[in-house]
C-alpha positions in Angstrom: 236.6 81.1 76.9 239.0 82.8 74.6 236.4 84.0 72.1 234.0 85.6 74.8 237.0 87.0 76.1 238.2 88.6 73.0 234.7 89.9 72.3 234.9 91.7 75.7 238.3 93.2 74.8 236.9 94.6 71.8 234.1 96.1 73.1 236.0 97.7 76.1 237.9 99.6 73.5 235.4 101.4 72.4 235.1 105.2 73.9 232.4 105.5 76.0 232.2 101.7 77.4 232.9 101.2 80.9 233.4 97.4 81.0 231.6 94.1 79.0 231.0 90.8 79.9 229.7 87.8 77.4 229.2 84.7 77.2 227.5 81.7 75.2 224.8 80.0 76.5 222.5 77.1 75.1 223.3 74.1 73.2 226.9 73.8 71.8 225.4 73.1 68.3 223.0 76.3 68.7 224.2 78.5 71.1 223.3 82.5 71.8 225.8 85.1 72.9 224.8 87.4 75.6 227.0 90.4 75.9 225.9 92.9 79.2 227.9 96.1 78.5 228.2 99.1 81.1 228.7 102.5 79.3 229.8 105.8 81.0 226.8 108.5 81.5 228.5 110.4 78.2 228.4 107.6 75.7 226.1 107.5 72.9 223.8 104.3 73.4 222.8 104.2 69.9 225.9 104.5 68.5 227.7 102.1 70.6 224.7 99.5 70.1 225.5 100.0 66.3 229.2 99.6 66.7 228.6 96.4 68.8 226.3 94.9 66.4 228.5 95.7 63.2 231.8 95.2 64.9 232.0 92.7 67.9 228.8 91.0 67.1 229.7 90.6 63.4 233.0 89.2 64.2 231.9 86.4 66.7 229.4 85.4 64.0 232.4 85.2 61.6 234.8 83.2 64.2 231.9 80.8 64.8 231.1 80.7 61.3 227.3 81.4 62.3 225.9 84.6 60.4 222.5 84.0 62.5 224.0 83.5 65.7 221.3 84.8 68.1 222.4 87.8 70.1 221.2 89.6 73.5 222.6 92.8 74.1 222.0 94.4 77.3 223.1 98.2 77.8 223.5 99.4 81.1 224.6 103.3 82.3 226.5 104.1 85.0 228.1 107.2 86.8 231.0 105.3 87.9 234.7 106.7 86.1 235.7 105.0 83.0 238.9 102.6 83.5 241.1 104.2 80.8 243.0 107.4 82.0 242.2 110.5 80.3 
């Protein structure tokens, strides 16, 4: 709950991100993190992927004290306008 919400809130602050969803799946003693992120058309996919991995994923691994937490990252591009006003 709170952890995945924090992951989403962090990712949604990154420029070029339209929305994010995260969930932990699997066994409580050995979970996997699944992140689904929708990006704006103008987003730099490679840069956002790196930022998600080096920041949001790293923060999650640290919070769970699990440096090897498996992560599935799904990036989708949308033509919808971003949530934030320019």
